[in-house]
C-alpha positions as MATLAB code, in Angstrom:
seq = 'MSETVLELRDVEAGYGRAALVLRGLSVTVGAGQVVCLVGPNGAGKSTVLKVASGLLSPRRGRVVLDGRDVTGLGPQELLRLGLAHVLQGHSVFREMTVEENIRLGGYTVRDKATLARRIEAVRETFPVVGERWKSIAGLLSGGQQKQVEFARALMLEPRVVLLDEPSMGLDPKTTDTVFNQIARMRTLGVAVLLVEQNARRALQMADVGCVLDLGRIHISGPAAELLDDPRLGALYLGGGVVRASSEATATRVDSAAPAAPAADVT';
ca = [
      90.559  121.014   82.789;
      89.031  123.593   80.455;
      88.799  127.257   81.268;
      85.440  128.105   82.835;
      83.349  130.406   80.599;
      79.805  130.318   82.030;
      78.603  129.564   85.606;
      75.162  129.598   87.132;
      75.569  129.558   90.911;
      72.742  128.504   93.334;
      70.122  129.972   90.990;
      66.497  130.202   92.045;
      64.095  131.445   89.375;
      60.378  131.396   88.467;
      57.696  133.249   86.571;
      55.612  135.993   88.108;
      54.191  134.964   91.437;
      54.265  131.319   90.617;
      56.273  128.876   92.589;
      59.999  128.475   91.851;
      60.983  126.551   88.747;
      64.772  126.465   89.543;
      65.670  125.684   93.139;
      69.317  126.276   93.981;
      70.657  125.110   90.572;
      74.362  125.307   89.693;
      76.052  124.465   86.374;
      79.447  125.197   84.854;
      80.468  125.220   81.185;
      84.098  125.320   80.054;
      85.735  126.524   76.804;
      85.449  123.931   74.031;
      83.019  121.918   76.207;
      79.446  120.720   75.437;
      77.315  120.470   78.566;
      73.891  118.755   78.014;
      70.856  119.295   80.175;
      68.291  116.531   79.980;
      65.187  115.741   82.049;
      61.437  115.331   81.925;
      59.066  118.100   80.820;
      58.682  120.718   83.576;
      62.168  119.998   84.988;
      63.319  123.552   84.288;
      65.698  123.037   81.345;
      64.603  125.936   79.122;
      64.371  128.134   82.199;
      68.090  127.543   82.764;
      68.851  128.968   79.361;
      66.518  131.890   79.843;
      68.323  132.843   83.061;
      71.745  132.406   81.461;
      70.805  134.555   78.453;
      69.105  137.378   80.444;
      65.579  136.649   79.339;
      64.670  135.905   82.946;
      66.273  137.466   86.034;
      66.926  135.003   88.879;
      65.375  135.624   92.288;
      68.572  134.407   93.914;
      71.940  133.240   92.788;
      74.473  134.536   90.207;
      75.233  134.251   86.530;
      78.973  134.628   85.810;
      80.433  134.965   82.348;
      84.231  134.907   81.997;
      84.610  135.604   85.622;
      82.322  138.696   85.522;
      79.088  138.773   87.444;
      76.414  139.454   84.786;
      73.289  138.684   86.828;
      70.406  140.812   85.667;
      72.011  142.008   82.394;
      69.713  141.801   79.278;
      70.119  139.666   76.240;
      71.676  142.405   74.141;
      74.311  143.215   76.737;
      75.151  139.595   77.152;
      75.421  139.101   73.343;
      77.975  141.911   73.238;
      79.857  140.134   76.041;
      80.025  136.937   74.096;
      76.869  134.897   74.911;
      74.533  133.857   72.087;
      71.191  132.052   72.519;
      69.674  129.935   69.697;
      66.010  129.608   70.638;
      63.732  126.611   70.354;
      62.189  126.173   66.902;
      63.256  128.095   63.804;
      64.346  131.731   64.084;
      65.648  132.507   60.624;
      64.266  135.524   58.825;
      62.259  133.469   56.315;
      61.875  136.087   53.630;
      65.494  136.967   53.585;
      68.313  135.076   51.865;
      70.819  132.977   53.773;
      73.418  135.693   53.104;
      71.191  138.382   54.612;
      70.534  136.252   57.617;
      74.333  135.660   58.146;
      75.195  139.333   57.700;
      72.511  140.293   60.269;
      74.463  138.093   62.705;
      77.389  140.317   62.264;
      75.557  143.597   62.385;
      77.797  145.097   65.104;
      81.031  144.263   63.213;
      82.208  147.524   61.667;
      85.490  146.433   60.213;
      84.920  145.073   56.728;
      87.896  142.785   56.785;
      86.803  141.248   60.073;
      83.277  140.787   58.777;
      84.574  139.155   55.583;
      86.835  136.813   57.678;
      83.944  135.752   59.884;
      81.669  135.138   56.977;
      84.263  132.909   55.304;
      84.763  131.036   58.623;
      81.029  130.156   59.020;
      80.716  129.185   55.362;
      83.569  126.759   55.908;
      82.161  125.446   59.181;
      78.674  125.061   57.814;
      78.927  124.025   54.113;
      75.187  124.362   53.524;
      75.502  128.148   54.247;
      77.838  128.555   51.247;
      75.907  126.136   49.099;
      72.575  127.980   49.676;
      74.082  131.542   50.028;
      71.588  133.237   47.754;
      68.554  131.021   48.636;
      65.541  132.293   50.483;
      66.001  130.993   54.046;
      62.408  130.045   54.465;
      62.680  127.520   51.587;
      65.412  125.557   53.266;
      64.742  122.329   55.128;
      64.379  122.437   58.883;
      67.916  121.075   59.407;
      69.380  123.548   56.926;
      67.660  126.443   58.691;
      69.024  125.240   62.051;
      72.556  125.298   60.604;
      71.991  128.884   59.322;
      70.869  129.831   62.885;
      74.101  128.263   64.275;
      76.179  130.096   61.702;
      74.456  133.394   62.396;
      75.116  132.976   66.171;
      78.820  132.392   65.502;
      79.202  135.623   63.513;
      79.933  137.530   66.679;
      82.473  134.880   67.721;
      80.687  134.192   71.010;
      82.430  132.556   73.934;
      79.360  130.468   74.761;
      76.298  129.371   72.736;
      73.050  128.248   74.356;
      71.017  125.742   72.309;
      67.397  124.972   73.135;
      66.086  121.720   71.598;
      68.028  121.997   68.272;
      66.761  118.619   67.053;
      63.084  119.354   67.586;
      60.969  118.276   64.600;
      63.890  116.918   62.596;
      64.237  113.462   61.077;
      67.039  111.149   62.356;
      69.403  111.844   59.471;
      69.082  115.625   59.795;
      69.383  115.267   63.540;
      72.780  113.640   63.072;
      73.844  116.505   60.861;
      72.788  119.047   63.469;
      74.664  117.263   66.272;
      77.773  116.938   64.123;
      77.688  120.716   63.659;
      77.376  121.216   67.433;
      80.488  119.014   67.824;
      82.217  121.288   65.327;
      81.429  124.295   67.467;
      83.384  122.578   70.274;
      86.375  122.203   68.010;
      86.310  126.006   67.602;
      86.710  126.385   71.359;
      83.092  127.598   71.906;
      81.410  126.627   75.156;
      77.974  125.031   74.435;
      75.164  124.653   76.906;
      72.590  122.336   75.264;
      69.060  121.441   76.239;
      67.771  118.415   74.399;
      64.937  115.978   74.709;
      66.751  113.381   72.554;
      68.783  112.467   75.661;
      70.653  109.441   74.357;
      71.782  111.103   71.163;
      72.810  114.239   72.987;
      74.800  112.504   75.644;
      76.601  110.482   73.074;
      78.307  113.656   71.741;
      78.404  115.816   74.883;
      81.308  116.084   77.328;
      79.188  116.548   80.464;
      75.616  115.547   81.219;
      73.280  116.939   83.806;
      69.913  115.416   84.640;
      67.364  117.939   85.917;
      64.206  117.198   87.832;
      61.979  119.587   89.745;
      64.364  122.441   89.224;
      67.525  120.723   90.605;
      70.361  118.808   89.079;
      70.099  115.253   90.472;
      72.954  113.692   88.542;
      75.933  115.139   86.679;
      79.131  113.760   85.311;
      80.973  112.714   82.165;
      78.297  112.206   79.522;
      79.576  108.763   78.365;
      79.501  107.496   81.945;
      76.091  108.973   82.528;
      74.591  106.947   79.764;
      75.515  103.760   81.653;
      74.395  105.097   85.008;
      71.168  103.262   86.156;
      70.038  106.380   87.978;
      69.643  108.089   84.668;
      67.179  105.509   83.517;
      65.361  105.790   86.829;
      64.998  109.483   86.570;
      64.394  109.923   82.914;
      65.268  107.381   80.244;
      63.228  104.458   81.403;
      60.093  105.158   79.467;
      57.796  107.002   81.803;
      59.331  109.531   84.119;
      60.539  108.049   87.379;
      61.209  110.152   90.448;
      64.201  108.752   92.495;
      64.695  109.511   96.186;
      68.096  110.042   97.868;
      67.994  106.411   99.012;
      67.723  105.322   95.298;
      64.170  104.116   95.794;
      61.836  105.218   93.042;
      58.130  105.615   92.252;
      56.938  105.617   88.656;
      54.875  108.634   87.652;
      51.556  107.405   86.156;
      51.490  108.073   82.390;
      48.024  109.453   82.701;
      49.130  112.178   85.209;
      48.275  115.797   84.435;
      50.210  117.435   81.647;
      53.481  119.140   82.465;
      53.527  122.971   82.809;
      53.619  125.120   79.732;
      56.800  125.390   77.622;
      57.994  128.418   79.631;
      58.820  126.144   82.517;
      60.492  123.243   80.710;
];
């Protein structure tokens, strides 16, 4: 069993005075492990990452990083402690070169030899970074920009990386490339907590899968087994969203139902 790096324990969280988005959620990520969160819009997936990265303080529960209670710490403090968050969409500095983006990722590294070693490591892990080293980042394709974001996040040699919808807007071939790079992070011993709408593709490469609905984890287990679990189809993969009760009965949500809450609560 891998060493536990990140834990969310019985977390309750929401926005402002609104109702809770997360309702007693717990999840654990080990070193060199990819844990994938899937579920319908409004289930609370992105909110899990915001709590883990310090963008949102939980109302109850704890966030534990490498055995240390870090509940309530901000993103910068958590980054220094080894937690990196790659946000949804593209966050490269578009007017800067790939090199400048990567060097910004290591801005806190003062030792020149250490910085050079880390640059060489990310260039080796993500070949496109080396190939487009002097290119303007904004001119790269969506998939190439995403790999630059991954590489920049690894410049501080984080213990855990949070990824929010890394395949969003990418074509199938580029999506495969991005998922292959996530798998390479795992080989480096990095713990990865992944939120992804492309559930089948994500679960094919993840170690552990968790299905969220209404702020709770309804199913979790080895990702390969989860793909064959009929409850997964009932909750999420069967076309329209299906809510399953504890007795395994289900009622299909009408496709014309009101839209899910805004992106902040997905």
